[in-house]
C-alpha positions as CSV (number, residue, x, y, z in Angstrom):
1,M,-7.9,1.3,12.9
2,A,-7.7,-0.6,9.6
3,D,-7.6,-4.4,9.1
4,L,-5.2,-6.1,6.6
5,I,-6.8,-9.4,5.8
6,V,-5.4,-12.1,3.6
7,I,-7.8,-14.9,2.7
8,A,-6.1,-17.9,1.1
9,F,-7.9,-20.4,-1.1
10,D,-7.0,-23.8,-2.5
11,S,-8.3,-22.9,-5.9
12,E,-8.0,-19.9,-8.2
13,T,-11.8,-20.2,-8.9
14,Q,-12.7,-19.9,-5.2
15,A,-10.4,-16.9,-4.9
16,E,-11.9,-15.2,-7.9
17,E,-15.4,-15.7,-6.7
18,A,-14.6,-14.4,-3.3
19,Y,-12.8,-11.4,-4.9
20,N,-16.0,-10.6,-6.8
21,Q,-18.1,-11.1,-3.7
22,I,-16.0,-8.6,-1.8
23,Q,-16.5,-6.0,-4.5
24,A,-20.3,-6.6,-4.2
25,L,-20.0,-6.2,-0.4
26,Q,-18.2,-2.9,-0.9
27,N,-21.2,-1.8,-3.0
28,D,-23.6,-3.0,-0.3
29,L,-21.6,-1.0,2.3
30,V,-20.8,-4.2,4.3
31,V,-17.1,-3.3,3.9
32,E,-15.3,-0.1,3.2
33,L,-12.0,-0.9,1.4
34,A,-8.8,1.1,1.1
35,G,-7.3,-1.6,-1.0
36,L,-8.2,-4.9,-2.7
37,A,-6.1,-7.4,-4.7
38,L,-6.4,-10.9,-6.1
39,V,-3.1,-12.7,-5.7
40,K,-2.4,-15.9,-7.7
41,V,0.7,-18.0,-7.1
42,D,1.3,-20.4,-10.0
43,G,2.7,-23.9,-9.8
44,E,6.3,-22.6,-10.0
45,G,5.7,-20.1,-7.1
46,K,5.5,-17.0,-9.3
47,T,3.1,-14.4,-8.0
48,H,0.6,-12.5,-10.1
49,V,-1.5,-9.7,-8.7
50,E,-4.8,-8.2,-10.0
51,Y,-6.6,-5.1,-8.8
52,P,-10.2,-4.2,-9.4
53,G,-10.9,-2.8,-12.9
54,T,-12.5,0.3,-11.5
55,V,-10.2,1.5,-8.7
56,G,-12.7,4.4,-8.1
57,K,-14.9,1.9,-6.3
58,I,-12.1,1.5,-3.7
59,G,-11.3,4.5,-1.6
60,I,-7.6,4.6,-2.4
61,G,-5.9,7.9,-2.0
62,A,-2.4,8.5,-3.2
63,A,-0.8,7.6,0.1
64,G,-3.2,4.8,0.8
65,G,-2.6,3.4,-2.7
66,A,1.1,3.5,-2.3
67,L,0.8,1.8,1.1
68,F,-1.4,-0.9,-0.1
69,G,0.8,-1.6,-3.1
70,A,3.8,-1.8,-0.8
71,L,2.0,-4.1,1.6
72,I,1.3,-6.5,-1.3
73,G,4.9,-6.3,-2.3
74,I,6.2,-6.9,1.2
75,L,3.8,-9.8,2.0
76,F,4.5,-11.7,-1.3
77,F,8.1,-10.5,-1.8
78,I,7.2,-8.6,-5.0
79,P,9.5,-5.7,-5.8
80,F,7.6,-2.4,-6.2
81,A,8.6,0.7,-8.1
82,G,11.0,3.1,-6.4
83,L,12.3,0.7,-3.7
84,V,15.9,-0.4,-4.1
85,F,16.7,-3.7,-2.5
86,G,19.4,-4.1,0.1
87,G,19.8,-1.7,3.0
88,L,16.6,0.2,2.2
89,F,14.6,-2.9,2.0
90,G,16.1,-4.1,5.3
91,A,15.4,-0.8,6.9
92,L,11.8,-0.9,5.8
93,F,11.3,-4.4,7.2
94,A,12.8,-3.3,10.5
95,G,10.2,-0.5,10.7
96,I,7.4,-2.8,9.7
97,D,8.3,-5.3,12.4
98,K,7.2,-2.7,15.0
99,T,3.7,-2.8,13.6
100,G,1.1,-5.6,13.1
101,L,3.0,-6.6,10.0
102,D,5.8,-8.3,11.9
103,A,7.8,-11.3,10.7
104,E,5.3,-13.7,12.3
105,F,2.4,-12.3,10.3
106,R,4.5,-12.3,7.1
107,D,5.5,-16.0,7.8
108,R,1.9,-17.0,8.3
109,V,0.9,-15.4,4.9
110,K,3.9,-17.1,3.2
111,S,3.0,-20.5,4.6
112,T,-0.7,-20.1,3.8
113,V,-0.4,-18.8,0.2
114,T,1.9,-21.3,-1.4
115,A,2.5,-22.5,-5.0
116,G,-0.8,-23.3,-6.8
117,K,-2.9,-21.4,-4.3
118,S,-4.6,-18.0,-4.6
119,A,-5.5,-15.3,-2.1
120,V,-7.6,-12.2,-1.8
121,V,-5.9,-9.3,0.1
122,L,-8.0,-6.5,1.4
123,Y,-7.3,-3.5,3.5
124,A,-10.6,-2.7,5.2
125,V,-11.2,0.6,6.9
126,K,-14.7,-0.5,8.1
127,L,-16.1,-4.0,8.2
128,T,-19.4,-5.5,9.4
129,E,-17.8,-8.8,10.5
130,D,-20.8,-11.0,10.8
131,K,-22.2,-10.1,7.3
132,F,-18.8,-10.2,5.7
133,A,-18.0,-13.7,7.2
134,A,-21.4,-15.1,6.2
135,A,-21.0,-13.9,2.6
136,L,-17.5,-15.4,2.3
137,A,-18.1,-18.7,4.1
138,P,-19.1,-20.6,1.0
139,Y,-15.7,-20.0,-0.6
140,Q,-13.9,-21.9,2.2
141,G,-10.9,-19.6,2.6
142,T,-8.2,-19.5,5.4
143,V,-8.0,-16.1,7.0
144,V,-4.8,-14.4,8.1
145,Q,-5.5,-11.0,9.6
146,T,-3.8,-8.2,11.4
147,S,-4.9,-4.7,12.5
148,L,-3.0,-1.5,12.0
149,S,-3.5,1.4,14.3
150,E,-3.8,4.8,12.7
151,E,-0.3,5.6,14.0
152,D,1.2,2.4,12.5
153,E,-0.4,3.2,9.2
154,K,1.0,6.8,9.2
155,T,4.5,5.4,10.2
156,L,4.4,3.0,7.3
157,I,3.4,5.7,4.8
158,H,6.2,7.9,6.2
159,D,8.8,5.1,6.0
160,L,7.7,4.2,2.4
161,A,8.1,7.9,1.3
162,E,11.6,8.0,2.7
163,K,12.7,4.8,1.2
164,K,11.8,5.6,-2.4
């Protein structure tokens, strides 16, 4: 089972520091990541996404990378390559609602990461919760988390492949 965790911060600085700390925790084997992104929402509500400079540090395979990119797009309503809006987008949302990424989770993310705030989004395959929480506590983030079963993850990858 993998965890999709969104940690919202009131300042861009806090988010950037937490983002860097998570990369260090990956190196220290406190967390095993399948995806990591820094999401900044400017004052006008426009979303900007950054990924680690060395993606090799993150265990992203082709399917996992596509899934993580799509999850970022879905959570923050950012269009991603290959997906046509309209019926296909609606069909994808209908499939996602059957997983841990239902409308309630997406609404919590949307209401937590608002204009002027930033977030770190991570897709963790393994996580030592106590060490992870202690390392990120100084950054005072608000956590929104959901878990995806292996079956839900495979379904999402399958649905994404069909919708491109």
